[in-house]
N, C-alpha and C positions, 0 to 999 in steps of 0.2 A: 908376615904370617909364616910360621914354621912350615917347612915342606911336608911334614907328615900329616897335616890337616887338609891336604888337597888330594883329590883322586883324579885320575885321567879316565874320562868316559869313553864309550865306543867310538864316538866321533872324533876323539883325539883332543877334546876340550878339557880344560882343567875345571873340576867341580870342587866345591867346598864339601867337607865331611858333614854328615847330618842324616836325618831321616826324612823320607818323602811323606807327603800327606797321606797316601794310602797305607803306608807302614804305621803311621801314628794312629790312624783310624782303626786299623785292625788290632793293634795293641790295646787301645782303649776299650774296644768291644770285648776282648778276651778278659781284661781286668774286670769289667762290669759284669760279665757272665759268671765270674768266680765270686765277686764281692756281694752281689745282690742276695744270693741264697744265704751267705754268711750273716748279712745284716738282718735278714728276716728271721734267722735262727736266734740271733741275739735278742731281738724284740720278743719273740715267742718265749724265750727262757725267762725274761724279766716278768712277763705276764704270769707264767707258771710259778715263779718264785713268790709273787704277790698272793696268788691263790693258795699256795701251800702255807704261807705265813698266816693268812686269814683262817684256814682250816685248823692250824695248830692253836691259834687263839680261841677259836670256837670250842675246840675240845677241852682246853684249859678252863674256859668259862663253864662249860657243862659239868666238868668234874667239881669245880668250886661250888656251883649251885646245888648239885646233887649232895655233896658232902655237908652243905649248910642246912639242909632240910632235916629238922628234928621233930619228933612227936611232941605235941604241946597240949596235954589234956585240958579240958575234956573235948575229945573228938576233933582235934585240930592238928595241923602241922604248923611250923613256924620256920621262916627263912632267916638265918642269922648270918647275913652277909657283911655286916660291920657292927662294931660295938654300939650298944644302945638298944633302941626298940626294934625287936624282930618284926618281920612282915608276916601277919597271920594268914594262913591258908586253911579254911575250913575243909573237912573231909566231905566230899560230895555224896549225897544219898542217890541222886540221879543227876544226869547232866555232867557238867565239869566245873571245877574251880580253876579260874585262870588269873594269872598275874603277869604283868609286863615290866621288864627291867631294862635299864640302859647301862652299858659298860663302855669304857674307853678303849683305845686301840691297844693298850697294854693288858687288857682283861680285868681292869679294876672296876668294881661296882660304883656307879655314880648315883643313880636314883631309881625309884619306882615310877612308872608312867602309866598311861591309860591305853585302852584298846584303840582309841582314835589315832594316837601317835604310832601304834603298831601298823595300822593300815595306811596312813598317809606319809609316814616318815618324819624325821625330826626337822627337815628343811632348814638346817643351819641353826636350830635352837639348841645351843649347848655343844659340848665337845664329844658327845657319845658317837661311837662308830659301830657298835654292835647292839642290836635289839634282841632281847630274849623273851620268849613266851614260855611260861611255866604252866602246864595244864595237869591237873590231877583228876583222874576219872575213876569211877568205881569199877572194880574188876568184875569179870563175869561171875555169875552166881557160883558160890562155893558151898559145900556142905556146911551145916550149922556148927559142927564141931571144929571145922578148919579155921585157922586165922583168916581174917578178912584182909585182902590185898587191894591196893589201889594202883592204877596204872599211872606212871609218871611220863609225861611227854615234854621234852625240852626242845625248843626250836631256837637256834641261834642264827640270826640273819645279819648280813652286812651288804652294803653300807647302810647305816641307820638313816641317812638323809634321803634315801630313795623310797618311792612308794613300794608297798609289799610285793607287787607283781614284778618289780625290777630288781629285787634283791636276790643274792644267792643265799641259800639257807641250808643249814645242817641240822638234822633231826636226830635226837637221842631218845631212846626208850628204856624205861626201867620199871621196876615195881617197888612199892613201899608197903610195909606192914602198917595197917591202919592202927592209930592209937586207941 
């Protein structure tokens, strides 16, 4: 063994070069004290990124649904989300008109669904990741000469497979001029 790998201790004995167990333990503790907060920060940023992506998709879905609502006389609205038959939405006199829709993770419309699916979740039935509830309510009483407005309430919830109480939801409000 080369002579530079040996040390002479206080007692005059030759020792091999290396770290003692207390030195290794202390170094491990210091590395762990620095690494654990960094790992926690990475996990938190991944969660935040997923939530931001879902919020962006929710906003895109809300814009698409709002833009696709058109007046369809007599006294109706229609949702034109894909070519073909529009989804009819009658203008409510009292109460609310409600429609439930499923969108995929890219924000593409898949199908119309029912209120039961909204409350219990899709439970793996299909590939939808966003459930959308479209509600049209009559606006507050307006003077007879004023145009009649309807309240539009869009709720975009994710994940679609979870029950309603376990989903995160974004709510968007607007007004529509009654046809």
